C-alpha positions in Angstrom: -136.9 131.7 99.4 -137.3 132.5 96.3 -134.0 134.3 93.7 -132.7 134.7 90.9 -130.4 137.1 88.9 -129.3 137.2 85.2 -127.2 140.0 84.2 -127.7 143.4 85.6 -131.6 142.6 86.8 -132.0 140.5 89.6 -134.9 139.7 92.2 -135.4 137.7 95.6 -138.2 136.6 97.7 -139.2 135.4 100.6 -142.8 134.5 102.4 -143.3 132.6 105.6 -146.8 132.4 107.3 -147.2 130.5 110.7 -150.9 130.0 112.1 -151.2 128.4 115.8 -154.7 126.9 116.7 -156.5 124.1 115.8 -157.2 123.9 112.1 -155.1 126.8 111.1 -154.9 127.6 107.3 -151.9 129.7 106.1 -150.9 129.7 102.2 -147.1 131.4 100.7 -146.5 131.8 97.8 -143.7 133.2 95.6 -143.3 134.3 91.9 -140.0 136.0 90.5 -138.5 136.1 87.0 -135.4 137.8 86.4 -133.9 138.7 82.4 -130.9 140.5 80.8 -129.0 140.9 77.7 -132.2 139.8 75.3 -134.6 142.7 73.6 -137.8 141.7 75.1 -141.6 143.2 75.8 -140.9 143.4 79.4 -144.6 141.2 81.2 -146.8 143.2 82.5 -146.0 146.2 79.8 -146.8 144.6 76.3 -145.3 147.6 74.3 -141.9 147.8 76.1 -139.1 146.3 75.7 -136.7 146.3 77.9 -133.2 144.1 78.1 -132.9 144.1 81.8 -136.5 143.3 83.5 -136.8 142.3 86.8 -140.4 140.6 88.3 -141.0 140.0 92.1 -144.7 139.1 93.9 -144.8 137.7 97.0 -148.4 137.0 98.7 -149.0 134.9 102.6 -151.7 134.2 104.3 -152.4 132.6 107.7 -156.2 132.7 109.6 -158.4 130.8 111.6 -156.5 130.0 114.9 -155.7 132.3 118.0 -152.4 133.3 117.0 -151.1 133.8 113.2 -148.3 136.0 111.6 -147.5 136.6 107.7 -144.3 138.2 107.0 -142.5 138.8 103.4 -139.4 140.7 101.9 -138.2 141.9 98.1 -135.5 142.5 96.7 -135.3 143.8 93.4 -133.1 145.8 90.5 -131.7 146.6 87.7 -129.0 148.3 86.2 -129.0 148.8 82.5 -126.8 151.8 82.4 -128.6 154.6 84.8 -126.6 153.9 87.1 -128.6 150.9 88.9 -131.7 150.9 90.9 -133.3 148.6 94.1 -136.4 148.2 96.5 -135.7 146.8 99.8 -139.0 146.2 101.4 -140.4 143.8 104.3 -143.9 143.3 104.8 -145.4 141.8 109.0 -149.0 141.1 109.9 -149.5 138.9 113.0 -153.1 139.2 115.3 -153.9 137.3 118.7 -156.5 136.6 121.1 -159.0 134.8 118.9 -159.8 131.7 117.0 -160.7 133.6 114.1 -157.6 136.0 113.9 -156.0 136.4 110.2 -153.3 138.1 109.2 -152.2 138.7 105.3 -148.9 140.5 103.5 -149.1 140.9 99.3 -146.2 142.6 98.3 -145.5 143.2 94.0 -142.7 145.2 92.7 -141.1 145.6 89.0 -137.2 146.8 87.3 -136.8 148.0 83.9 -134.5 149.6 81.9 -135.4 152.2 79.9 -133.1 152.6 77.3 -129.3 152.5 77.9 -129.7 155.2 80.4 -132.8 154.5 82.9 -133.3 152.1 85.9 -137.0 152.5 87.2 -138.1 149.9 89.7 -141.0 150.2 91.3 -144.0 148.6 93.6 -146.3 148.2 96.8 -146.3 146.2 99.2 -149.0 145.9 101.9 -149.7 143.5 105.4 -152.8 143.6 106.6 -154.5 141.8 110.4 -157.9 142.0 111.6 -160.9 140.0 113.6 -158.7 139.5 117.0 -158.3 142.0 119.6 -154.6 142.3 119.3 -153.3 143.3 116.2 -150.7 144.5 113.9 -149.0 145.3 110.5 -145.8 147.0 109.0 -144.6 147.8 106.1 -140.9 149.7 105.5 -139.5 150.3 102.0 -136.1 151.6 101.3 -134.8 152.7 97.6 -131.7 153.1 96.3 -130.3 154.3 92.9 -127.0 155.3 91.7 -126.0 157.9 88.8 -128.4 160.7 88.9 -131.7 159.7 91.0 -134.8 160.2 92.5 -137.1 158.4 95.0 -141.0 159.0 95.7 -142.9 156.8 98.6 -146.1 157.1 99.7 -147.7 155.3 102.8 -150.6 154.4 104.3 -151.7 152.8 107.6 -155.8 152.5 108.0 -157.5 151.5 110.6 -161.3 150.2 110.3 -163.0 149.0 113.4 -161.5 145.1 113.7 -158.4 145.2 111.4 -155.0 147.1 111.0 -153.3 148.1 107.7 -150.1 149.1 106.4 -149.7 150.1 102.2 -145.9 151.4 101.2 -146.0 152.4 97.2 -142.4 153.4 96.3 -141.0 154.1 92.5 -136.6 155.1 92.2 -135.7 156.1 89.3 -132.1 156.4 88.1 -130.2 158.0 85.3 -127.0 158.6 83.5 -128.8 162.3 82.8 -129.5 164.7 84.8 -133.2 164.4 86.2 -136.0 167.5 86.2 -138.6 167.9 88.0 -142.0 169.9 86.1 -141.3 172.9 87.4 -137.5 172.8 86.5 -138.2 172.1 82.8 -141.0 174.9 82.7 -138.3 177.1 84.3 -135.9 176.8 81.8 -138.2 176.4 78.6 -140.8 179.1 79.7 -138.7 182.3 78.5 -138.2 180.5 74.9 -141.8 180.0 75.5 -142.8 183.3 76.2 -141.1 184.5 73.1 -141.2 182.6 70.6 -145.7 183.1 71.3 -144.5 187.0 71.3 -143.7 187.1 67.9 
């Protein structure tokens, strides 16, 4: 388990990999970072300065055994004045019944504050299992935000012969000011724009 917290930014990652057999292979790694209170460049966004930044990445794989399992979880959050935004996600993959069974999870999430009014967290979690008659892959994610918040989530499940994969892409934005979608903005400025074009 790898967890860090710095002021208004926090990142926690936990991974596990198991392979039961004669020549099993397993790998599990995490990388987490949290920074708060010092204006800095967000690692993956070099042109963006932020006071609150969190990053968490987890990878686990198990292979070359009759039973393999890989799992992981990440919690990431920032609260820089937009009301706070966070994501909790889990991934699990397992495969059984073949000496070449393989399971893998990959997760990568970011959190950052934009100014003193917006908090944003987002990322991707993927679980996959292959090369065995019995295989399953599952990812779940739950996002939450305070103040005015909005969450967008996309879930895909792919079944290719011999493989199954589950993927979630999620983002949560929280703001101290109301959030408007493109339709609301166009409805608000549309009449004024039409009047100015007609003159």
